[in-house]
Steps between C-alpha positions, in 0.01 A plus 500: 500500500775354715597135450399432861145616417484253212619225735221585744233481231625171355594335830250207488701329222847577636739254658780752572624845403797737515435873499856608428505874432117494476489671159218713368308301236297678234419225248528136389750387235642193330831385647702607194350850484473571873635821653588588861141623556318194359431156643542181298509126562706188435301178463772239549867418541568492125449878497750553782754681274247783467561593863846621399382670181182676610484864607202425724532579869199284593418145394247224558693174536421129532579308817866457405746589777797529263311741276385701799858520631619633164232769500585596858870525413410741222284696750182429304185504708303179447199297605484121459208271428420155366309664214702800374297544182174512694647749745625713212149496349364627831769767516391632160156576643662737749613722212237449230122475490313425174281780369145491634264783412287674759162340557249654261263418216605700196214690333583353157459138619194324354339292773169316470249590771487136617870483588567435869797707619664431836669749729820685405485392135690694232368506142720683250427708193306340214458165674191310381318279751196311377185378676510267797868551583603484866808691616631408846631743760826669408496386136703722267391531137747698289408699186355332190428170675197320352298264720226298328168410669468271802863518613604484866816683609625425854617742766831682447543363150675726248410514130765699315433721199360344183435151632173333405288271716238303307166365625479199731825588674562498872817659635584452867648730762847660479548410134691712248414506129757694300453718194379334182403171664174341386320278748204285397498546123357219289703181483610362163202275437409406143345179365601386149214444255475438128429870454783618725535584867194519726551733795439338840382765744712525813242498778732416793669712765844628595594507868812665643544417867642742758847642445533415130711736287474512120765678292466741210335370182432156643175320419288255699220345294143410590400138423193362324393327822622500859773741600856611449647538849821662622593396855579719797824706486597379153710752306477532121758701306451712186385352168373172645208313344279279718261301283135426570424257781849502654529431871807660662579423864616723783835681519600424142725728293475529120775702329461707185358347180386178663214341305249254644266323261144420599420301817858484628520427873787630712541390862615727780843673498567428131765726343513544122794683340465738207336370180399165647219343298263235636277289277125455530374325817848425642509455879803646681555386858575707811845657520600441137759738354533540122798682351465772238364392158404154622232332288278283718279259308392256772440470874784562747520344844535726806832662599676437168741741327472489121677670209493495122246439226360243531561545872728247668602448863779742592783245527400318181480831312855592607632162384316532169636853452854373545444231236336750264814716501702198397275391212729633219796311646289187552370525142853508360588196710191318368598577138845354557351187656264457203799490263662213687 
């Protein structure tokens, strides 16, 4: 499609644009691999040198007049916005749509007679859906999905191949559960006795609110009592473990290999980097950001940025890191002082 057509479809987010030669665009590409027929984006001024290096003839730019002037001088068509990454994400959808099968119920699917199936539902080959399950309108169940009894699946929710949804789970509308994820399995509940561990049955519930996405091979556990709840529009990456009884707020983001122990509470808009671990019953306030591999052992007040293990406030961690690098030198100095 012509660049001008892309501009027309993305116009609501635009602040300005320059059509230039109005090139034909056939795909999306990263700035360093772009070709004259692809569109790419530059997020900020620090990437300005890429304007001179790229082969792209169409770019999405930030609201930076100097950067826009450079692109114009090079006769690169561009559109400008306050949120170039968001606009680029929307541009991708013009060229790519995720695979969705045609609406049908495959003859090899095993579906209990009591299952309530909404309109326009797809159920793939060898899916197993037990008694009392409710599937909302437009739900898409890919092959080999297993849904235990008494599960509710909201409208337009997608369950990808080989995920498993255990009993006492409620999944809202417009959710996505990726392959290999397990939602609602038993939490890790064992009571020590003189004879060994006594298993505590996990009789609670798991609730995923609308718009939640769970990555491949992630697990969200069912508690002994009460519920494990994931708030609206929260996004969970691959290989994340959410322990029994956790309460996660709205619009949170948990990167790969995050681990939450039992009864952790996250506020709204919490962002956890890869491999962050949070100890049992810790309370994390709204807007907290934790850097990769942070180990959080206690409560954190809202809107803090923490790093390290044990996690420290961002500025304190940077100071401590600087001192840590100098420990060998400081140790030698201490040895000399001890000899005086």
